[in-house]
N, C-alpha and C positions, 0 to 999 in steps of 0.2 A: 635535719636541719636544726641548728641550735638557735634560740631566740635570746634576746637581751632581756634581763629581768629589770623591772622598774621598782619603784618604792611601794607599789601596791602589793598587798598579799595576793598570792596566786592561788586559785582554786580550780581543781578539775572535778566536774561532776560526772561520775561514771555510772552509766545505766547498765546493769547487769541482767535485766529481764525485759519487760515490754517497754515500749517507747515512752520516754519521759521528757521529750524535747521542750515541752512547755516550761519545765523548770530550768533546764540548762541554758537555753537560748532566749528565754523571755522573762519569766517572772523574777528569778533571782537577780539577774543584773539590773532589772528595773528597781527592785527593792534596795539592793545593796549599793546602788550608785557607783561612786568612784572608790569605795572601800576595798573592792576586790577586782582583780583581773580574772574574769571567769571564762573557762573553757569547758566544753562538754563533749563526751565521747560515749559510745556504745560498744559493748563487748561483741554484740552481733547487730551491726547497723542494718535496719531494714527500711529506712525512709521516714520522712516526716509524716506523721498521722494527720489526716484531714481535720479530725476532731480537736487536735491540739491547736491547730491554726484557728479554727473557729472559736474555741474556748478562750484563747488569748486575745483574739480580736474583740471579743465581747467586753473585755476589760481595757481595751485601748492599746494593746501591745501587738505589733505586727511581727509575726515570726515567719511569714510566708516565704521569705528569702533564705531562711536557714536550711541546713541539710544535715543528715545524720553523718557523724564522723566516727571512723574506727579509732579504737584505742591505739592502733599502730601509727596513726598520724602524729601521735605525741611522743614517740620513742625519743629519748634524749632530752626531753623537756624536763624542767624542774618545777615542782609545785610546793607551796607551803602546806596545802591541805588537799585531801582527796576525799570526796563525799560519794559514797556508793549508794544507789537507789535501785 
């Protein structure tokens, strides 16, 4: 499925190792505000880690409704930047 690009820079955060959902779904969007349209994916999605939910909640960011996404979900999408972690 193709999506429409808007005027924001688009960023894909790609986790290639252990779970890093705190960065992709919580902290970076909170810090970057409207500067970027941020998506996150994992090369091997394994689910949202409870400690990530707890750590983000301690700084006032709720990621409990987030889910791990496979890189395959973004096939055909265009991004201005890809950050691998």
